[in-house]
N, C-alpha and C positions, 0 to 999 in steps of 0.2 A: 504494500500500500504506500502510495506516494505521500509527500509532505502536504499538509493541509494549510490553508490560508491563502492570502493573495500572493500573486507572483511578484517577486521583488522588482523594483524599478531598475532600469539601466543606470549605470553610473552617471551618465550625462543628465539624467532626469532628477537626480537627488538634489534636494535643496540643502546646501551645506553652508550658505552664507547668511548669517543673521544680520539684520540691520535694525538699529535702535534709534528711536527719536522720542523727544519729549513733547507733550502736548499740554495746553492749559485745560482747565475743567471745561471751558466753553468749547474748545476744539474737540475734546474727547466726546462731549455730548453731541456735537454736530456729526462726528464720524459715526457714532452709534446710531443716531437717528437715520442716517443715510444708508446703512447696510441692512441686508436681509437678516432676519433674526437667527437663522440657522447657519450663518456664515461667520467665521471668526474674523477678528479685526485684521489679522495678517492676510487672510484670504481676500478680504474686501480691499485692502490697500494694494495688494498685488494685482487684483483684477482691474482696479481703476488706473493704477500707474502704468500697467502694461497694456491697457486698452483691450482687455479680453471681454468677450461676451459673458454676461451673467447667466448662470443656469436658470432655466425657466422655473418659476415657482408654481407648484401644483396647488390649486385651491383646496382648502380643507374639505369642502363638500365633495370634491372629486375623490379625495383620498378615502373618505367614509364610504362613498358609493363603490369604489374599487374593492374595499374590504368586504362589503356586503355581497358584491358579485362574486368574489372569491369563494365565499361560503356557498353561494348558489351553484357555482361550477363544481364544487366538491360534491354537493348533493346529486347533481346530474350525473357525475361520474359514478357514484354509488348505484344510481338507478341503472346506468348503462351496464355496470358489472352484473347486476341481477338479471338483466335482459339477456346478456351473453351467456350466463350460466343456466338460462332456461327457467328461472324461478319467477320471472315476471315478463309479460309480453304485451302490455297495453300499448306501447309505442314501438314503432319500427326503429331499429338501430340506426338507420340512415337519418331519420328525422331527429333522433337524439344527437347524433354527431353534428348535424346542421345547427341545432340549438346551442350546443357547446361553442361552436365557431362564432355564432352571433354574440354570445355573452363575452367571449374573449375579445372580439372586435370592439365592443362597447368599453371594456376595461382599458384597452389601448387608447381609445379616444379620451377617456377620462385622464389618463396619465399625461397625454399630450396637451390637455387643457382645451380640447375641441368642444367638450360638452360641459355645461355648468348647470 
């Protein structure tokens, strides 16, 4: 069994150079108000200074819907298993597969922020 965890970054991608700066209380407050809440101060400053695109923020409503749909997909998979085992046959397996694909498509739309 192989090593678990993320693949180590290439040497050229490692961030080895710390930069320190001092801010007034007003400057720090301004920096914190401008950054997304899940982004560290260092990430925010690096993003702004190097003019990188900010990661898309997924609305909380979309996250909740994605979680709910995840549960629905799990239930559909259990139903599919019972159909395949012959213990249940109310739905055709092809119809069930189509339903699973539709739910997964909606989940992807939610993650991209296409649906609110």
